[in-house]
C-alpha positions as CSV (number, residue, x, y, z in Angstrom):
1,M,0.0,0.1,0.1
2,K,1.2,3.4,-0.8
3,S,1.9,6.1,1.8
4,C,1.1,9.7,2.0
5,L,2.0,12.6,4.1
6,L,-0.5,15.5,4.6
7,V,1.1,18.6,5.7
8,D,-1.3,21.5,6.6
9,D,-1.7,23.7,9.7
10,S,-5.4,23.1,9.6
11,R,-6.6,20.0,11.3
12,V,-10.1,20.1,9.3
13,I,-8.0,20.2,6.1
14,R,-5.8,17.3,7.3
15,R,-9.2,15.5,8.3
16,V,-10.9,16.0,4.9
17,A,-7.6,15.2,3.1
18,R,-7.0,12.0,5.0
19,G,-10.5,10.8,4.2
20,I,-10.1,11.3,0.6
21,I,-6.7,9.8,0.3
22,E,-7.4,6.7,2.5
23,N,-10.4,6.1,0.1
24,L,-7.8,6.0,-2.8
25,S,-5.8,3.1,-0.6
26,F,-3.1,5.1,1.0
27,T,-1.8,5.0,4.2
28,C,-1.9,8.5,5.8
29,S,0.5,10.3,8.3
30,E,0.1,13.9,9.2
31,A,2.3,16.8,9.9
32,E,1.2,20.5,11.0
33,D,4.2,22.4,9.8
34,G,7.1,22.1,7.5
35,N,9.6,21.0,10.5
36,R,7.5,18.2,11.4
37,A,7.1,17.0,7.6
38,L,10.9,17.1,7.4
39,A,11.3,15.0,10.5
40,A,8.6,12.5,9.1
41,C,10.2,12.5,5.8
42,A,13.6,11.7,7.3
43,E,12.2,8.9,9.2
44,A,10.2,7.4,6.1
45,M,9.9,9.0,3.0
46,P,6.3,8.8,1.6
47,D,5.0,7.9,-1.8
48,A,3.2,11.2,-1.9
49,I,3.0,14.5,0.0
50,L,0.0,16.8,0.1
51,L,1.6,20.0,1.0
52,G,0.0,23.2,2.2
53,W,1.4,26.5,0.9
54,T,0.9,28.5,4.0
55,L,2.4,26.8,7.2
56,P,3.9,28.1,10.3
57,G,7.7,28.2,10.3
58,L,8.8,26.9,6.8
59,S,6.5,27.8,4.0
60,G,5.2,25.3,1.9
61,V,7.7,26.0,-1.1
62,E,10.6,26.0,1.5
63,T,9.5,22.7,2.8
64,L,9.4,21.4,-0.7
65,K,12.9,22.6,-1.5
66,A,14.2,20.9,1.7
67,I,12.4,17.6,0.8
68,R,13.6,17.6,-2.5
69,A,17.3,18.0,-1.0
70,M,16.9,15.1,1.2
71,P,18.3,11.5,0.3
72,G,15.3,9.9,-1.6
73,G,13.7,13.2,-2.1
74,D,13.2,13.1,-5.4
75,R,10.9,9.9,-5.2
76,P,7.7,11.3,-3.6
77,K,5.1,12.9,-5.8
78,I,4.3,16.3,-4.3
79,V,1.0,18.2,-4.7
80,L,1.1,21.7,-3.2
81,C,-2.2,23.0,-1.9
82,T,-2.7,26.7,-2.0
83,T,-5.7,29.1,-1.7
84,S,-4.1,31.3,-4.6
85,S,-5.1,30.6,-8.1
86,E,-2.4,33.1,-9.2
87,I,-0.5,31.4,-12.0
88,G,2.6,33.0,-10.8
89,D,2.3,31.1,-7.3
90,I,1.6,28.0,-9.1
91,M,4.4,28.4,-11.6
92,Q,6.8,29.1,-8.6
93,A,5.7,25.7,-7.1
94,L,6.3,23.8,-10.2
95,E,9.8,25.4,-10.7
96,E,10.7,24.5,-6.9
97,G,9.8,20.8,-7.6
98,A,5.8,20.2,-7.2
99,D,4.6,17.7,-9.3
100,E,1.1,19.4,-9.5
101,C,-0.9,22.0,-7.6
102,V,-4.4,22.2,-6.5
103,V,-6.3,25.1,-5.2
104,K,-8.4,25.0,-1.9
105,P,-11.0,23.8,-1.3
106,F,-10.6,20.5,-3.0
107,D,-12.8,17.5,-3.1
108,D,-12.1,13.8,-3.9
109,G,-12.8,14.4,-7.7
110,I,-9.9,16.8,-7.7
111,I,-7.3,14.8,-5.7
112,R,-8.0,11.8,-7.6
113,S,-7.3,13.8,-10.8
114,K,-4.2,15.1,-9.7
115,F,-3.0,11.8,-8.3
116,E,-3.7,10.3,-11.5
117,Q,-1.9,13.2,-13.4
118,V,1.3,12.5,-11.4
119,G,1.1,8.7,-11.7
120,L,0.1,7.5,-8.3
121,L,-2.9,5.9,-9.3
């Protein structure tokens, strides 16, 4: 079974995302900030990461760059979640190593589609 790390400072977003992703047959772990996400990745690099853009401490983009620099950090498919639909923000995320971006609020169809696009399903 594939694994997914959910990184968002909102417990509600993590709960909603967990339900969606577990229905896609992934095991899920959670982190509420970038530093905890990095610690989780150092312990066991997941197959997928759903990463919030705005986090306390390290931003989502900073966390993304740090994960990509870790041993094995090129392996997970990272989908960055943002409330901004600004093309500049999305382009920045993709340039920094995100595999895909999704705009909040999202639903199961959007997550399934993004996971299919990056080859997780």
